[in-house]
Every structure is written in C-alpha cells, then in structure tokens.
N, C-alpha and C positions, 0 to 999 in steps of 0.2 A: 438356487445357486449355492454350491457347497462352500465356497470361499471367495471373498472379495479382497483382491490384492490392491492395497492403497499405496501408490507411489508418492514419495516425498523427498525433499532435500534431506541431507544427512545431518544438518545442524540440530542442536538440542531443541531450539525453539520450533523449527519446522517439524521435528518428530513429535513434539508435544502437541502442536496444532493438529497434525494428522491423527494423533491418538484421540483427540477430542471427537473427530469424525468417526473413528473406529468405535468409540464408546457409544455413540448414538446408534450406529448400525447394530452393534451387539445387543443394545437395549431393545431393538426391534426384531431380534431373533436371527440376525445374520452372523456368520463367522467372518472375521476380518483380520488381516495381518498387514503390517507395514513393510514396505520395500524401500529401503534407503538408496538414493541415487545422487551422486555428486554432480553438481552443475558447474559450468564455466565461471559463474559469478562466485562460487565457493572456492574455486581453485586459484583465481587471481586475486591476491590480497595486497599487492604493492602499488596499485593505481586506483584512482577514483572511478566510480562506476561509469560516469559519463565518458571516461577516456577509453574504457574497454569496448563499449558499444551499447546503444540504448535499448535494444529489443532482445528479449529472450535470454538474458543473462542467467536467470534462475529457472528457466522453463524448458529450454530446448531438449535437454537430455530426457526429461520426464515425458515430453511430448513424443519423442521417438519411441519410447517404451509403450505409450498408449497406442500409437499407430501399429505397432507390431504385436499388440495384445500381450505383451510381457507383464503389463499391469492392467487392472480394470478401470481404476479411476486415479486421478492425480489431485493432490491437495496443494494449493498455492495460497500465499498471501495475495489477495486480489490486486493490491497496488503494484505487485511485481509482474503482472500479466499484461502484455501489450494488447491493444484494442483489436488488432488484426491477428487472428489465430491461424495456424496452418490449416490447409484444406483437410477436411475430414475430422476436425476437432471442434468442440463447442463447450461453453460453460454450461454444465448441467444444473448446478445448484449454487446459490449464494448462501453460505452457511455460517452459523454461529457468530454473529457480529459481537465484537467486544467494544469497549470504549474507543471511539474513533479519533480522539484528539491526539496531539503531540504532548510529550511531557519533558520537563527539565529535571535532570538529576544534578544536584549541586550542593549537597550538604545543608539543605534547608533554605537556600535563597531562591527567590523567583527571578525572572529575567530582569525586572525593574530594579532589583536590589543587588544584582551582581556588580562588583566594583569596576570602575573604568579599566578597560584593557584586559578584562578577564578572558580566558581562552575557553571557547566552547567547541566541543568535538561533535562533528556530524559528517556523514559522507553524502548528504543529500543537497543537491543544488537548490531545491525548493526551500528547505529549512535554512540554508545559508542566506539566500536572498531575503526571505521574510524576516529572519533575525536581524539582518543588517538594517532593514527598514524600521524595525523596532528600536534597535540600539546600534547606531553606526560606530560607536566607540569600541564595541566588543571585537575580539579577534576570533576567527573561525579556523579550526585545524581539522583537516580531513582525518577521520578515524574509521578504518575498515575493520573487517573481521566479524565473527558471529557476535551475538548479543553479549554473551559472557566475556568474550575477549574485550569488547569495548568497555564494559563495566569495569573489568580488571584494570584497563589502562587509566580510567578515571580514578579508581581507588589508588593507583600508583602515583597519581599526581601529574600524569602526562597532559591532562587538561583540567580546567577548573570545574567544568560542567559538561553534561552530555545532553543533546537533543535527540529524542527517540520517539517512536510510535508508542502510545500508551498500551495498545493491545498486546504487543510483544512482552512488555515489562509485566503486565498483569497476568498474561498466560503463563509466565515463568514463576509467578507467585512472588514477585519482587515489588509489590505495591508500596511497601514501607520505604523504598528508596526514592520515591517520587517527591520532589520539592514543589513542583507546580504543574498543574494541568493547564495547558495554554488555551486561551480563548480562540475558538475556531473561526471567529470573525477576523482575527488578526493573523494568527498562524493557521491559515486555511489548510486542512489536511489534504494529503494526496488522494486522487480519485480512487475510491474503493478501499481506502485504508481501514483496517480493523475488521474487514470481512474476509472470510475464507472462500476461495473459489474452488469448486469441484469440477475439474475438467474431465471430459469423457470423449471417446471416439463416437462420431455420429452414427456409425453402423451398429453400435451396441444397444439395440432396442431392448435387449434382455435386462438392461439396467434401469429401465424407466421407473420402476417401482422404488428401487434403491435411491435414485436421484430425488424423486418426489418426497421421500422421507427426510431428506437433508435440507431442502430449500426453505429459506426464510423470505417470504414474499415482500415484507417491508424493506429488508436489506436489498433485495433484488431491484425494487423500484428506485431506491436511492442510488445504487451502483450504476444502473443503466443511465440515469441522468448524468452522473459525474463522468462516467467513461465516454459519454457522447461528447462532452466538452473536450476531453483529451483527444478523441478521434478527430474532431474538427480541426484541432491544432497540430495534428501530425502523428498522434498515436503513441509517442514514446513515453515510457515511465520516468525517464531521467531528464526532466526539464523543470524549470522553476515555476511550476503550475500547481495550484491548489483548486480543488473543486469539492464542495461538500453540500449534500442535500439533507435537509433536516425536516422532520415532520412537525408541522405547526398545528395540526388538528388531525382527527382520524381520517380525513379525506383530502388533505392538501399538504404540500411541501414547499419549502423555499430552497432554491439552489443558489449558492454563492460560489463565485470563481475569481481567482486572482492570479495574475502573472506579473513577475517582477524582473528587473535587471538584476544581475548577480550582486551588484554592490548595494542594492536596495534603494537606490536613489529615484528610480522610476517604478511606479506601481500602477497596473491597470486592474480595474475591478468591474464586476457586474453581478447582477442577481436577477432572478426571475421566480415568480410563484407559479406552481403548476399542480394539476391533478394527477394522480398516479398513472392514469392511462396515457398521459402526455409526457411521460418521463423522457423518452428518446427525443421527441421534438423539442422539448424545453432545453435539453443539453446541447443539441446541435445549434439551436438559436442563440444560446448564450456564447457558445464557441465562436459563432460568426460575428457576434457583437464585439468580442475581444479581438478578433482579427481586424475588424474595422478600426479599432483603437490602436493597432500596431503591435499586437501580441507576437506575431510571427517573427518580427524583427528582434524583439527582446529575447525570444527563445533561441534564435540563431546566434546572437551575440553570446548568450550565456553558455551555449553548448560548444563554443569555440569554433 
C-alpha cells in the first residue's frame, strides 16, 4: 500500500494522538498522512455533551469517511466510541495505551486539599458524579472546548481546578500541570479511557497487516471487558459510569465498575476477577450485576 490515510478529529490533541499512530506505521515502513475532519462534538461548544446526544458526537463524520473509502483508518479516543458501531465498521486495533487515570489540575492541590466551595471544571457526567461522592461541598462547572481551551479557562481563573483524563494531558506534554493522579478505585475511569481505537471498514482486508502492527493485546483485553459493562448498561459514552480493568498478574485481571447519581449521594459498585479469555463474559456479567442493583435508573435520572 503506497499511502495510509489516517482520519482524525481536527483538535490539537486528536491530531497528536493520530500522529502517534502515524509514527508507528512509518517506523514499520508504511507511508502515512493525517486527514483532519471536524465532528459535531467539535462544532457545538455551548452545551454539555449529554445535552447534544450521547452517541457518535466525535465519530460520525469520521465513520462516513471510512465507509466511503475517503480515509483508510480512523483514530479515536476509545472512550468516545459507542459500543455499537455502524454496520460495516469495526475496531481493528486497540493502540498505544497511556496512563488511564483521571487527573486534577489545581495549582498544586489534590482533591482532598481543595478549599470548601472550590469550583472544579469538567464536562463529564461521570467525573461530576464521582467528584461529588468524594467531596459534596465542591462546586462543579461545565467546561467545554478542546484541551488547550479548557486549560486556558483554568489559567484565567474561570475555575479553581480541572478534572481531565491523564492520557490527553500527558500526550500534550503537560505532565507538569498535574496536581494529582486520582485513585482509579474512587474516580473509576471511563471505559476505554487512555486507549486509542483504530477503526476500519470491515471490507478492507488489505489493511490486516497494518492493523496487526498497531494492536496492543493487553489493552484490548482490558477494553473489551470495560466496554462490555457499558454495552450491558446501554452503550452510551455520556453516562455516570466508570469501568476499569487492571492486570493483577500476567494471566489475570480485576474489573471494577461504578455508577452514581449525579449528585454523588448514591453509588453502585461491583468488581470481578477474570482470565483474559473471559473478558467479554466478565464485563457483561458485571453490567448485569449493576443493573440488578438499579444502575439503569441512576443513568436515566443523570441523563435527564
């Protein structure tokens, strides 16, 4: 193949993530170029994500380009990708995992040390709910925009702190801004957070070798389990749900999941240990357990 066209959102972070994939491919002898595509999630900046629509906010335009062969592969943050993909598309590779936790940017203070009433910026229902469970006295302010826009708003004093995914901050080279890496047992990450998804059209068998060069099997195992929880609970990325699979030995993992009311006053939790071959089964089982506890009702209320 003479050239691999890599579709990506047009934000600086998305371009940086897609370029990491391009660098891997170039290192393996392929030619690769980035194709920037603006998505609906990028265009609408005046409303919270869950108010715009829960599925495909950052993916639909890229997926149309895949189906029309305008691009060869698309690179997404896996946490932005719904569990049900359009017909004819598949996740070909789970690539380049970064630190998968959430981080606080707050001029040196961790969550426990923030003063009462401090204003924390986030556009995530999950982070809002879990933060309220940790510190009910804190105020949460919706902050939209790309990563550099949100950091600029924090620096300008619009909020006292920001809650973000560690992976994006680190991929931008801004690790020095991090005040605290949050414990994933308390601030359970979004399913797939920190992993890059390489989406491809099912008919592109010519890309099989390319895809194999990008896949991280350990990241795939964790992601399959986490996304199975999300699939069992409705499949939307914009719900107060965390699911995080962690390797505890070379041949076993523990999957933790958490669903909360938006005010943090009610929290449902579950966990399961599993072998890599059982990742899908483990995730679905844990999702069903959360449903039995009443998770669907909490999600419905949180989503309005």
